C-alpha positions as CSV (number, residue, x, y, z in Angstrom):
1,M,1.4,-8.5,49.0
2,I,3.5,-11.4,47.7
3,N,7.1,-10.9,46.7
4,I,8.3,-13.2,43.9
5,R,11.9,-13.4,42.8
6,I,12.4,-14.4,39.2
7,R,15.8,-15.9,38.4
8,N,16.8,-16.3,34.7
9,G,19.3,-18.7,33.2
10,S,22.3,-16.4,33.6
11,G,21.7,-16.0,37.4
12,H,20.3,-12.5,37.3
13,T,17.3,-11.9,39.6
14,R,14.5,-9.5,39.7
15,L,12.0,-9.0,42.5
16,V,8.4,-8.5,41.5
17,A,5.5,-7.8,43.9
18,F,1.9,-8.8,43.2
19,M,-1.2,-7.7,45.0
20,A,-3.9,-10.3,45.6
21,N,-7.1,-9.5,43.6
22,P,-10.3,-11.2,42.4
23,R,-8.4,-12.3,39.2
24,P,-5.4,-14.1,40.7
25,L,-2.1,-13.7,38.8
26,A,0.8,-16.0,39.5
27,V,4.2,-16.4,38.0
28,C,4.9,-20.0,37.2
29,C,8.1,-21.5,35.8
30,R,10.1,-24.8,36.0
31,S,10.5,-25.0,39.8
32,I,8.7,-23.3,42.6
33,S,9.5,-23.3,46.4
34,F,7.6,-21.6,49.2
35,P,9.8,-21.0,52.2
36,E,8.2,-20.5,55.7
37,S,9.1,-16.8,55.4
38,H,6.2,-16.5,52.9
39,N,8.6,-15.0,50.3
40,P,8.3,-17.6,47.5
41,T,11.1,-17.9,45.1
42,V,10.5,-18.7,41.4
43,D,13.3,-20.1,39.3
44,C,12.7,-19.3,35.7
45,M,14.9,-20.8,33.0
46,S,13.1,-19.6,29.9
47,G,11.4,-16.4,30.9
48,P,8.4,-15.6,33.1
49,V,5.1,-17.4,32.6
50,L,2.0,-15.4,33.7
51,R,-1.1,-17.3,34.6
52,Y,-4.7,-16.0,34.6
53,T,-7.5,-18.0,36.1
54,R,-11.2,-17.6,36.4
55,A,-14.1,-19.5,37.8
56,R,-16.2,-19.8,34.6
57,D,-15.4,-22.1,31.8
58,P,-14.7,-22.1,28.9
59,M,-12.4,-19.1,28.7
60,R,-12.8,-17.0,25.6
61,I,-10.2,-14.4,24.5
62,A,-10.8,-11.4,22.3
63,V,-8.2,-10.3,19.8
64,T,-7.7,-7.1,17.8
65,A,-4.8,-5.1,16.5
66,D,-3.7,-2.0,14.4
67,A,-5.9,0.6,16.0
68,H,-3.3,3.3,15.2
69,L,-4.6,5.6,17.9
70,R,-3.7,9.3,17.9
71,T,-5.8,11.9,19.8
72,V,-9.6,11.6,20.1
73,A,-9.9,15.0,18.5
74,S,-7.9,14.1,15.4
75,H,-9.4,10.6,14.9
76,P,-12.5,10.0,17.0
77,E,-13.5,7.1,14.7
78,R,-10.5,5.0,15.8
79,Y,-11.3,5.4,19.5
80,N,-15.0,4.7,19.0
81,A,-14.2,1.5,17.1
82,L,-11.8,0.3,19.8
83,E,-14.3,1.2,22.5
84,D,-16.9,-0.9,20.7
85,V,-14.5,-3.9,20.8
86,F,-14.1,-3.3,24.6
87,K,-17.9,-3.0,25.1
88,Q,-18.8,-6.1,23.1
89,S,-16.1,-8.1,24.9
90,V,-17.4,-7.2,28.3
91,E,-21.0,-7.8,27.3
92,A,-20.0,-11.3,26.1
93,G,-18.5,-12.1,29.5
94,I,-14.9,-11.9,28.1
95,E,-12.3,-10.9,30.6
96,N,-9.2,-10.8,28.4
97,L,-8.5,-8.7,25.3
98,I,-5.3,-9.1,23.3
99,I,-4.1,-6.2,21.1
100,A,-1.5,-7.6,18.6
101,G,0.6,-4.5,18.0
102,D,0.3,-1.0,16.6
103,L,-2.2,0.2,19.2
104,F,-0.8,3.6,18.6
105,D,0.3,5.4,15.5
106,T,3.9,6.4,14.6
107,D,5.5,9.1,16.8
108,F,2.6,9.3,19.1
109,Q,3.2,9.3,22.9
110,N,0.2,10.9,24.5
111,Y,-1.5,7.9,26.2
112,A,-3.8,9.7,28.6
113,E,-7.0,9.2,26.5
114,F,-6.3,5.5,26.1
115,E,-5.7,5.1,29.8
116,S,-9.0,6.8,30.4
117,L,-10.7,4.4,28.1
118,C,-9.2,1.5,29.9
119,R,-10.5,2.8,33.3
120,T,-14.0,2.8,31.8
121,F,-13.8,-1.0,31.5
122,P,-12.1,-2.2,34.7
123,A,-13.4,-5.8,34.2
124,L,-11.4,-6.2,30.9
125,Q,-7.8,-7.2,31.2
126,L,-5.7,-5.8,28.3
127,H,-2.7,-7.7,26.9
128,I,-0.7,-5.6,24.5
129,I,2.4,-6.2,22.4
130,P,4.3,-3.4,20.6
131,G,4.1,-3.2,16.8
132,N,6.4,-1.6,14.3
133,H,4.6,1.8,14.7
134,D,4.7,1.8,18.5
135,P,7.8,-0.3,19.4
136,N,8.7,1.7,22.5
137,I,5.5,1.4,24.5
138,S,5.9,-0.3,27.9
139,G,4.4,-0.6,31.3
140,Q,6.4,2.4,32.3
141,S,4.9,4.7,29.7
142,I,1.3,3.4,29.9
143,T,-0.3,2.8,33.2
144,G,-3.5,1.1,34.3
145,D,-4.5,-1.7,36.7
146,N,-5.9,-3.7,33.8
147,V,-3.1,-3.0,31.3
148,R,-0.3,-5.4,30.6
149,I,2.3,-4.7,27.9
150,Y,4.8,-7.4,26.9
151,T,8.1,-6.0,25.7
152,D,9.9,-9.3,25.7
153,P,8.7,-12.8,24.6
154,T,6.4,-13.9,27.3
155,V,4.2,-17.0,27.9
156,V,0.8,-16.3,29.4
157,E,-1.4,-19.1,30.6
158,F,-5.2,-18.5,30.6
159,D,-6.5,-21.3,32.8
160,A,-4.6,-24.2,31.4
161,F,-4.1,-22.8,27.9
162,T,-0.8,-21.3,26.8
163,F,-0.3,-18.1,24.8
164,L,3.1,-16.9,23.6
165,F,3.4,-13.1,23.1
166,I,6.1,-12.1,20.7
167,P,6.5,-8.2,20.6
168,Y,7.7,-6.6,17.4
169,R,11.5,-6.2,17.1
170,Q,13.0,-4.5,14.1
171,G,15.3,-6.8,12.1
172,A,14.2,-9.9,14.0
173,K,12.5,-13.0,12.7
174,M,9.5,-14.4,14.6
175,G,10.7,-17.9,14.4
176,E,14.0,-17.0,16.2
177,Q,12.0,-15.4,19.0
178,I,9.8,-18.4,19.3
179,A,12.8,-20.7,19.5
180,R,14.0,-18.7,22.6
181,M,10.8,-19.7,24.4
182,E,10.6,-23.3,23.1
183,G,11.2,-24.8,26.5
184,A,8.1,-23.0,27.9
185,I,5.7,-24.2,25.1
186,D,7.1,-27.7,24.3
187,G,4.4,-30.3,24.6
188,K,1.6,-27.8,25.3
189,R,-1.4,-26.6,23.4
190,W,-0.4,-23.0,22.6
191,V,-1.4,-19.9,20.6
192,L,1.0,-17.4,19.1
193,I,0.4,-13.7,19.2
194,G,2.7,-11.6,17.0
195,H,3.0,-8.6,14.7
196,G,4.6,-9.0,11.3
197,D,4.4,-10.7,7.9
198,F,3.5,-14.4,7.3
199,Y,5.1,-16.0,4.4
200,G,3.3,-19.2,3.5
201,G,-0.1,-18.4,2.1
202,V,-2.1,-15.7,0.3
203,R,-0.9,-12.3,1.6
204,E,-2.5,-8.9,1.1
205,P,0.4,-6.5,1.3
206,N,0.1,-3.3,3.3
207,P,0.3,-0.6,0.6
208,L,1.5,1.9,3.2
209,E,4.4,-0.2,4.4
210,P,6.4,-2.0,1.7
211,G,9.1,-4.3,2.8
212,T,9.3,-7.2,5.3
213,Y,8.4,-6.8,9.0
214,M,9.4,-9.5,11.5
215,P,8.5,-12.5,9.2
216,L,6.9,-15.7,10.3
217,S,7.4,-18.6,7.8
218,R,5.4,-21.6,7.0
219,K,8.3,-23.7,8.3
220,D,8.1,-21.9,11.7
221,V,4.5,-22.9,12.0
222,Q,5.2,-26.5,11.0
223,T,8.2,-26.7,13.4
224,F,6.7,-25.2,16.5
225,K,3.1,-26.3,15.9
226,P,0.9,-23.6,17.5
227,R,-2.7,-24.5,17.7
228,A,-3.5,-21.0,16.2
229,V,-1.7,-17.9,15.3
230,F,-3.1,-14.3,15.5
231,L,-1.1,-11.6,13.9
232,G,-1.3,-7.8,13.6
233,H,0.3,-5.6,10.8
234,I,-1.9,-6.4,7.8
235,H,-5.0,-4.2,8.0
236,M,-7.0,-6.0,5.3
237,P,-7.0,-9.6,6.6
238,P,-6.7,-12.3,4.0
239,P,-8.3,-15.8,4.5
240,P,-6.5,-17.8,7.2
241,V,-3.8,-20.2,6.0
242,N,-2.4,-23.0,8.2
243,D,-4.4,-21.6,11.2
244,V,-2.6,-18.2,10.8
245,H,-5.1,-15.4,11.2
246,Y,-4.7,-11.7,10.6
247,V,-7.2,-9.9,12.7
248,G,-7.2,-6.6,10.7
249,S,-7.7,-3.0,11.9
250,P,-10.9,-2.3,14.0
251,C,-11.5,0.9,11.9
252,G,-10.3,1.5,8.4
253,L,-7.5,4.1,8.3
254,D,-8.2,5.1,4.7
255,I,-9.9,4.0,1.5
256,S,-7.5,1.1,1.1
257,E,-9.0,-0.6,4.1
258,T,-12.4,-1.5,2.9
259,G,-15.5,-3.3,4.2
260,Q,-16.9,-4.2,7.5
261,R,-14.4,-4.3,10.3
262,T,-14.2,-7.3,12.7
263,F,-12.3,-8.6,15.7
264,R,-11.8,-12.3,16.8
265,I,-12.9,-14.3,19.7
266,Y,-10.9,-17.4,20.5
267,D,-12.4,-20.2,22.6
268,T,-9.7,-22.1,24.5
269,A,-12.0,-25.0,25.1
270,D,-12.5,-26.2,21.5
271,G,-10.2,-23.9,19.5
272,S,-13.1,-22.3,17.6
273,I,-12.7,-18.7,16.3
274,E,-15.6,-16.3,16.0
275,S,-15.4,-13.2,13.8
276,R,-17.6,-10.4,15.2
277,G,-18.5,-7.2,13.5
278,I,-17.4,-3.8,14.9
279,E,-19.7,-0.7,15.0
280,T,-17.6,1.9,13.3
281,D,-18.2,5.6,12.3
282,V,-16.9,5.1,8.8
283,L,-17.0,2.3,6.2
284,Y,-14.8,2.4,3.1
285,F,-15.6,0.7,-0.2
286,K,-13.6,0.9,-3.4
287,E,-15.1,-0.5,-6.6
288,T,-13.9,-0.8,-10.1
289,F,-16.1,-1.8,-13.1
290,L,-15.1,-3.0,-16.5
291,V,-17.1,-1.4,-19.3
292,L,-17.2,-2.8,-22.8
293,P,-18.8,-1.1,-25.8
294,R,-22.2,-2.7,-26.1
295,D,-25.7,-1.5,-26.9
296,N,-26.8,-2.4,-23.4
297,E,-23.7,-1.3,-21.6
298,V,-25.5,1.1,-19.3
299,S,-28.2,-1.4,-18.2
300,L,-25.4,-4.0,-17.6
301,L,-23.5,-1.4,-15.5
302,K,-26.6,-0.5,-13.5
303,Q,-27.1,-4.2,-12.6
304,A,-23.4,-4.6,-11.7
305,I,-23.6,-1.6,-9.4
306,A,-26.7,-3.0,-7.6
307,D,-25.0,-6.4,-7.2
308,R,-21.8,-4.9,-5.9
309,I,-23.6,-2.8,-3.2
310,E,-25.5,-5.9,-2.2
311,T,-22.2,-7.7,-1.5
312,W,-21.3,-5.0,1.0
313,G,-23.8,-6.5,3.4
314,I,-24.6,-3.2,5.1
315,E,-27.7,-2.2,6.9
316,P,-29.7,0.8,5.7
317,S,-28.6,2.6,8.9
318,D,-25.0,2.2,7.8
319,R,-25.3,4.0,4.5
320,P,-24.5,7.4,5.9
321,K,-21.2,6.0,7.2
322,V,-20.0,4.8,3.7
323,Q,-17.3,6.6,1.8
324,V,-16.6,5.3,-1.7
325,R,-14.1,5.4,-4.5
326,I,-15.6,4.5,-7.8
327,E,-13.8,3.8,-11.1
328,A,-14.7,2.4,-14.5
329,A,-12.2,1.0,-16.9
330,G,-12.4,-0.1,-20.5
331,Y,-14.2,1.4,-23.5
332,A,-17.8,2.7,-23.8
333,K,-20.0,3.6,-26.7
334,D,-21.4,6.4,-24.6
335,R,-19.0,7.6,-21.9
336,S,-21.4,10.3,-20.7
337,A,-24.1,7.8,-20.1
338,V,-21.7,5.5,-18.2
339,L,-20.5,8.3,-16.0
340,Q,-24.2,9.3,-15.3
341,A,-25.0,5.7,-14.4
342,L,-22.1,5.6,-11.9
343,K,-23.3,8.8,-10.3
344,L,-26.9,7.6,-10.0
345,G,-25.9,4.1,-8.9
346,F,-24.0,5.5,-5.9
347,E,-26.3,8.4,-5.2
348,G,-26.6,8.9,-1.4
349,F,-23.1,7.7,-0.6
350,T,-20.2,10.0,0.2
351,Y,-17.2,10.0,-2.1
352,F,-13.8,9.7,-0.4
353,K,-12.2,13.1,-0.5
354,D,-15.0,14.3,-2.8
355,E,-13.3,12.5,-5.7
356,G,-16.4,11.5,-7.7
357,P,-16.5,8.6,-10.1
358,T,-13.9,8.3,-12.8
359,I,-13.6,6.6,-16.2
360,E,-10.2,5.3,-17.3
361,D,-9.6,4.3,-20.9
């Protein structure tokens, strides 16, 4: 056991004990001394810096977010998707998985099933920040030898590469939180982990959560120059802009979260980012077709349906997982024939909430 005293800029101290283990963890700050008493003192001017090392190179880090877990009984598909992320990470030799907020749904505080899942994958170290739906999670409420929850801005070093974790804080701006830690990231190659809205590129708003959540601006990115940014909060990830990546939810929560779900793998050696598919229990797709009154309107619609399904990129084995919402808009010479074409075109798929196809004039 090693006792480490962390002293912040105001002179307050906190004693932390670390047990030696196969994955060494050290606290590193601006100055370090090791007295003969074997009780090292660490002076920290800008907050603690955690360091994780491993023998193999390069180090790859997996990233996901927005699992919105509740009980297994109520939403088994969410647990199964997250478990698949855990499994794929371990099989790929990845030792660290980041969850960028909203691991749990709103007003949910039963963490036993998640703790059990973590114990199933002891080789995977989990690094978690709170999001706007679970802002009160902490290391006191969730336990596990392989679980770390960052409730304050924290720098974590994986080998020689720096990650800055910024937990969600209501009413705060992400740039202001980064500025607090500028001394710990200045001159380093670093990656930002946060949960909120990025204003500086194409943004797909979350229809369930209007408003602004802990914004990160394009100016913040230009000022602090992270090598990459991974954010939670937006469940349908838009294309990355300025190296800002939304990772999306591992399992669609409803029909608004369509398509194959993915998580990211970041390679600290070359900065490359891999998007890897997640095996989920359900896949949502929402399609709208424009119909114009033509003699061949039905044949054109049938072809459009076939083309649209092709773009989904699903395997035949995934078809039973699909739930769809199908709409047609415009005008038709034969509305009955158009509706029948929609039904036949999506035959074999399940309709979300049994809605069936609709035609809007």
